[in-house]
DONU-447376 format. One record per residue (C-alpha): residue in three letters; x, y, z. Coordinates in steps of 0.1 Angstrom, whole numbers, plus 5000, padded with zeros to 4 digits. Example, Ala and Ser with C-alpha at 12.3 -4.5 7.8 and 13.67 -1.06 7.14 Angstrom:
// residues 2
ALA512349555078;SER513749895071;
***
This chain:
// residues 247
MET053556127898;ALA054555797887;LEU057255847862;LYS058755527849;THR062755497853;GLY065055217848;ASN068855177843;ALA069855427818;ALA071355267786;ALA073955397763;VAL072055617738;ALA074055797708;PRO074156187719;ASN073456267682;ALA070556047679;ALA067756267674;GLY064356147681;VAL065355907707;ALA063855927741;PRO065655827774;PRO065855487778;GLY063255337805;ILE061455657808;ASP057655667805;GLU056555817773;ASP054456057788;ALA057156167811;CYS057256527794;ALA053356597797;LYS053656477839;LEU056656697842;ASP054756977826;LYS051956907850;LYS054456917882;ASN055557267865;LYS052057397863;ASP051157227900;GLU054457407917;ARG053457727900;LYS049857697911;ASN050957607950;VAL053257937951;VAL050058137934;ASP047957967963;THR050058047990;LEU050558417985;GLU046958477977;ASP046158318011;GLU048258548028;SER046258848045;SER048859108034;LEU052059068014;ASN055759238017;GLN056959417982;GLN059259107977;GLU055958847982;GLN053759087958;SER056459087932;THR056858687933;LEU053058677932;ASP053258907898;LYS055858697886;ALA054058357891;GLU050758457876;GLY052558647847;THR055758677836;GLY059258697849;MET059358357866;THR060858007854;ILE059657697872;SER061657367857;SER061156987866;ALA063356737858;LEU063156377858;SER066756197867;GLN068255877860;VAL071656007869;PRO073255737895;GLY072755867931;ALA070656117922;GLU067655947907;GLY064156087911;VAL062056407900;PHE063656727911;SER061457087905;ALA062957417907;SER062157807904;SER064358107894;SER062758287925;GLY063958217961;CYS060458347974;ALA058558107955;GLN060857827967;ALA060057958006;CYS056557977995;ASN056557587984;PRO059657408004;ASN058257087998;GLY057757117960;LEU060657297948;VAL064357247959;GLU066257487977;GLY068957487947;GLY072457427962;THR074557637986;SER075058037985;GLY078357977967;GLN076957767940;LYS074257997935;MET075858307933;GLY078258147910;SER082058297899;ASN082958597878;ALA084858587845;ASP088358617860;THR087558327886;ARG086558117859;SER089158167833;ASP092158177860;PRO093157817868;LYS094257887903;LYS091458087912;ARG089157827899;GLU090257577918;ALA090357787949;ALA086657867943;LYS085957487933;GLN085057357968;ASP082357677975;ALA080957717941;GLY081657417920;THR078657157907;LEU078356877886;CYS080956587882;ASP083956657904;LYS082757007912;SER083957077877;HIS081657367866;GLN081057707880;HIS078057917870;PRO078758257858;GLY078858537888;GLY076258747894;GLY073558467906;LYS073058267876;GLY073457967896;ALA069658057912;HIS068057997877;ALA065657697878;GLU067957457860;ALA071057547879;LYS069457487911;ILE068157157898;CYS071957057891;ASN072957227924;HIS070657037945;MET071556677929;SER075256747930;ASN074856797967;LEU072956447972;PRO075056237995;GLY076555937970;SER076056157940;ALA079056177917;MET076756347889;ARG078056137861;GLY076655907832;GLY072555857833;SER070356077819;MET068156407828;LEU064656477811;LEU063956837817;ASN060757017812;ILE061257427815;ASP058757647818;TRP060358007813;ARG058158287812;PHE058958647801;LYS058258967783;ARG058759097749;LYS057759407733;SER055059187714;GLY053659097749;PRO054058777772;LYS056058467761;GLN056558137775;SER059557897763;GLY060857537772;MET064657667763;PRO066957697790;CYS068458047791;GLY071958107780;SER073658037812;CYS071757747823;TYR072257587783;GLU076057617791;THR075657417821;LEU073557157806;CYS076057127777;HIS078957117806;ALA076856797818;GLN076656627784;LYS079756677774;GLU081956657805;CYS079956477829;ASP078356187804;ILE074856267815;GLN072556237787;ILE070356547785;PHE067056567771;ILE064556867768;CYS060956857762;ASP059657057731;LYS056157217727;ASP054756927719;ASN055856757751;LYS058256537731;PRO061956467746;GLN064456647722;PRO067956507731;LEU070656757735;SER073456647708;ASN077256767711;GLY076356927682;ASP073757127699;CYS076957267723;SER079657327698;ASP078157447667;ASP077757837658;ASP074357827657;ALA073657547681;TYR071557747708;GLU069357867676;ASP069157507663;LEU068057357696;CYS065757637701;LYS063957567666;ARG063457217679;VAL062157297712;ASP060257597707;GLY059657607668;GLY061757927663;SER064958067660;GLU064658257699;PRO063258137727;GLY059458177728;ARG056058007715;
***
């Protein structure tokens, strides 16, 4: 998939409607296609099996229906350039290792509990094993939140040789599927914990974050999107069209 990239020039973080510099105007649509292709690869692989264990059957059900996120990112972060895709399901990644990144170390994927994250000494001690993004400065919330799709992309990029995870830009297309009482939903939003990760990348690591909206147009994550009381809801309105995730 040809996604044009170039050197990332400075873009005002609050410049609404400004696309990542040097990136093909069809990049969101191409990332959307990659999400669909990688999801189909998981489904096809599992459907080709003569018998499935309980975990594999659950993964197939989620890939075909709801309960699984597959996300793709076009990165212009120095030392970590390229297109990376990940799934919230480890079983899905095992079914499609050529299309989906593994997503970092077990420590990064497991994250750190609230006590560790809030205590400077404990946080520093856990940094080497669980840290991600610039200078290993971010730790995902505990309980496996670092194994969500966008978190896995950040973990993988952070572990690439020569990647400082500082500067440049990331354009993300998120395919989050879940259930509500009203029925199945699809969203282009990050969940709360992945939103926290992307805000850290933007504010602390100077990585310009863009998220593809429902019309496959890039929406910049502004500093206001990460600090205002209703920031998540406002971002959701621009990405999904409503104040909560779901299209």
